[in-house]
C-alpha positions in Angstrom: 69.8 52.1 102.3 70.6 54.7 104.9 69.4 57.9 105.5 72.9 59.5 103.9 72.5 57.5 100.8 68.8 57.8 100.1 69.4 61.8 100.8 72.5 61.6 97.6 70.6 60.1 95.4 68.2 62.8 95.8 70.6 65.7 94.7 70.0 66.5 91.3 74.0 66.9 89.5 72.6 70.2 87.9 71.1 71.7 90.9 73.6 70.9 92.7 76.2 72.5 90.3 74.0 75.6 90.0 73.7 76.1 94.1 77.2 75.6 94.1 78.2 77.9 91.8 76.6 81.1 93.6 79.9 80.6 96.1 82.8 82.6 93.8 86.5 81.1 93.5 89.3 82.7 92.6 90.8 80.2 89.1 94.6 78.8 88.8 96.4 77.4 86.2 98.1 74.4 87.7 101.3 73.6 86.1 104.1 71.3 85.5 107.0 70.1 83.0 106.4 66.5 81.2 108.7 63.6 81.6 109.8 65.3 77.3 110.0 68.6 78.8 107.1 69.9 77.1 104.8 72.4 80.5 101.8 71.4 81.1 98.8 73.0 82.4 95.2 72.7 83.6 92.5 75.5 85.2 91.3 74.9 88.6 88.5 76.9 90.3 88.8 74.1 93.7 92.0 75.7 95.1 92.5 76.6 98.8 94.9 77.0 101.3 95.4 73.8 104.1 97.6 74.4 106.6 100.3 77.2 107.9 103.2 74.5 109.7 103.8 73.1 107.8 102.6 75.1 105.1 100.2 73.3 102.3 97.9 74.1 100.0 95.4 71.9 98.3 93.3 71.6 94.9 90.6 69.0 93.5 91.1 68.0 90.0 88.6 65.9 87.8 89.5 62.0 88.5 88.3 62.1 84.2 90.5 65.0 83.4 93.0 64.3 81.2 95.3 67.2 81.7 95.1 65.7 85.4 96.6 62.6 84.0 99.3 64.3 82.3 100.3 66.1 85.2 100.1 63.3 87.7 102.0 61.2 85.4 104.9 64.2 84.9 105.9 63.4 88.5 105.1 65.2 92.1 105.9 68.4 91.9 103.8 71.5 90.3 103.0 75.5 90.7 100.2 76.9 91.2 99.6 80.0 89.1 96.7 82.7 90.4 95.1 84.4 87.7 94.6 87.8 87.3 91.6 89.4 85.7 93.0 90.2 82.4 93.7 86.9 81.8 90.3 85.2 81.3 91.3 84.5 77.8 94.7 82.4 78.8 92.7 80.5 81.2 90.4 79.8 78.3 93.1 78.4 76.2 95.1 76.4 79.2 90.9 75.3 79.6 90.0 73.9 76.3 93.3 73.7 74.4 94.5 69.9 74.3 97.8 70.1 73.2 100.4 72.5 73.0 99.0 74.6 75.9 101.6 77.0 76.1 102.0 77.6 72.0 101.8 81.6 73.1 101.5 82.2 76.7 104.7 83.6 78.2 106.5 81.5 81.2 109.5 81.3 83.0 110.7 78.4 85.3 110.0 78.6 89.2 112.9 77.5 91.5 111.1 74.0 91.2 111.9 74.0 87.8 107.7 74.6 86.9 105.8 76.9 84.7 105.5 80.8 86.2 102.6 82.4 84.0 103.7 85.9 82.8 101.2 87.7 84.3 99.8 85.7 87.5 98.9 87.5 90.5 100.8 85.0 93.0 103.0 81.7 92.1 102.7 78.4 94.4 105.8 76.0 93.8 104.5 72.8 95.4 105.7 69.2 96.0 102.7 66.3 96.1 102.6 65.8 99.8 99.1 63.1 99.4 96.4 62.3 97.0 93.0 61.5 98.5 90.0 59.8 97.0 86.5 61.9 96.8 84.0 60.7 94.7 84.4 61.7 90.9 87.4 64.0 91.8 90.9 63.8 93.9 92.1 66.1 96.9 95.8 66.8 95.7 97.3 68.1 99.0 101.1 69.9 97.9 103.7 71.0 100.0 104.6 74.3 99.7 108.7 75.4 99.0 108.5 78.5 97.3 106.0 81.1 96.3 105.2 85.0 96.0 103.7 87.4 94.8 103.6 88.4 90.6 102.0 91.6 89.4 99.8 93.9 91.5 96.0 93.4 89.9 92.7 92.3 91.0 92.3 88.2 90.3 90.2 86.4 88.1 86.7 85.0 89.5 84.3 82.3 88.6 80.9 83.1 89.7 77.8 82.0 88.4 79.0 80.0 85.8 81.2 83.4 84.8 84.8 85.1 84.8 85.0 88.3 85.9 86.6 90.4 89.0 85.7 92.9 91.9 86.7 95.6 93.7 87.0 95.3 97.4 85.2 98.1 99.5 87.8 97.7 102.4 91.5 97.5 101.4 95.0 97.6 103.2 98.4 97.6 101.4 100.7 94.7 102.8 103.9 96.4 102.1 106.6 95.5 105.2 107.0 99.1 105.7 103.6 100.0 106.1 103.0 98.3 109.2 103.1 100.9 111.4 100.8 102.9 109.3 98.5 100.2 109.2 98.3 99.8 112.3 97.1 103.5 112.9 94.5 102.3 110.0 93.0 99.5 112.1 92.3 101.8 114.7 90.3 104.3 113.0 89.0 102.1 110.5 85.3 101.9 112.4 85.2 105.8 111.9 87.0 105.3 107.9 83.9 103.1 107.1 81.4 105.1 109.2 82.2 108.3 107.3 83.0 106.4 103.8 79.6 105.2 104.3 77.2 108.6 105.5 78.9 110.3 102.7 78.8 107.3 100.1 81.8 108.2 98.6 85.4 107.1 99.1 87.8 107.5 102.0 91.7 106.9 101.6 94.6 106.7 103.9 97.6 108.0 102.3 101.3 107.1 103.8 104.0 108.7 103.8 107.1 106.1 103.1 110.6 107.5 102.8 110.5 109.2 99.3 106.9 107.7 98.4 103.5 108.3 98.6 101.8 105.2 99.7 97.6 104.8 98.8 97.1 102.5 102.4 93.4 101.6 102.3 90.9 102.8 100.3 87.3 102.4 101.7 83.9 102.9 100.0 82.8 103.8 96.3 82.5 107.1 93.9 80.2 107.5 91.1 82.8 109.5 89.4 85.9 107.4 89.7 86.7 106.5 86.1 88.7 103.4 87.0 88.6 101.8 91.0 91.4 102.8 93.6 94.4 100.6 93.2 95.4 100.2 96.9 99.6 100.0 97.4 99.8 102.2 94.7 102.9 104.4 95.0 103.9 107.4 93.9 106.9 109.8 94.3 107.1 112.5 97.1 107.2 116.0 94.7 105.1 118.7 94.2 102.5 119.3 93.0 101.9 115.5 94.6 101.9 115.6 98.7 100.8 119.3 99.2 99.2 118.2 102.6 102.0 116.7 103.9 104.6 119.4 102.4 101.6 121.9 104.2 101.9 119.9 107.4 105.1 119.3 107.7 107.7 121.2 108.4 110.4 123.0 106.9 113.3 120.2 106.9 110.6 117.9 105.2 109.4 120.7 102.2 112.9 121.7 101.6 114.4 117.6 101.2 111.7 115.5 100.1 109.3 118.0 98.2 110.7 120.9 96.6 114.4 119.9 96.4 113.3 117.7 93.3 112.3 120.7 91.1 115.6 122.6 91.8 116.4 123.9 88.3 113.2 123.0 86.9 111.3 126.2 87.7 112.4 129.7 86.6 112.6 132.8 88.7 109.1 134.2 87.8 107.6 131.0 88.9 106.5 130.3 92.3 105.6 127.4 94.1 102.3 127.6 96.6 101.4 124.6 98.9 97.8 124.5 99.1 96.0 123.3 102.5 92.9 120.6 102.4 91.1 121.0 105.2 89.2 118.0 104.1 92.2 116.3 104.9 93.4 115.0 108.7 95.9 113.1 109.7 99.1 113.6 112.2 102.6 114.2 110.4 104.3 112.3 112.6 102.6 109.3 111.9 103.1 109.8 108.1 99.5 109.0 107.6 96.6 111.4 106.3 93.0 110.3 105.9 90.7 112.0 102.7 87.4 112.4 101.4 
């Protein structure tokens, strides 16, 4: 017996699982359609991206899994569904139900004909590229044919034997119309993070994009928040929301974007005020404000 084989023999499987359980993973449901046309599903915690060129992903099912056996026999196409934080019950249903797993689960077909679960954060349509044996598991590499974002929610995580989610302390929305703003945020990020740490509160970056205010980034956390800040959230730029942009913008901006939507909504006796919050800093030419 070699030294490596001797070390491997001395590793207790329960200890191995307990130690590796300190590493959090996402949770996905791999779906396909059986030869008879029935939806199939398998809950997997070992999903990962593999390559950009070509676009490859992989998941690692147990060789003894009956769900993996059914998926493998269905053909060479499958879809990865990244579950959202509020889909724990669905996750357990797919994992434990032996037959008719999709009886009360809503789904629609992907471009490749595989089930896309409603409420999933992301779906990735694949064709099997290669399957490698690895101990008591298989490594299934899939070539990505189609993919898209589903809902803008936090993903479901598996950690220390349980399910949950987390609120990142530093996030930035990735919308294509925010690219210029995100470059500015990257430049300001060290200062934003330092400010959030020194004041022990949340600091947000809000961008004016067209007729919308977009929460482009958030750093830190505040104890008084009822719910975590939703990076990427969009609100219409109209009174009274966005008063800082209106106060520091020019007359054309206020008239066309902020006041115009209220025309006819106010009586002659009502007066529209534009408060200025001096705790907010920014450059209206860039359409970006940093708020504490």
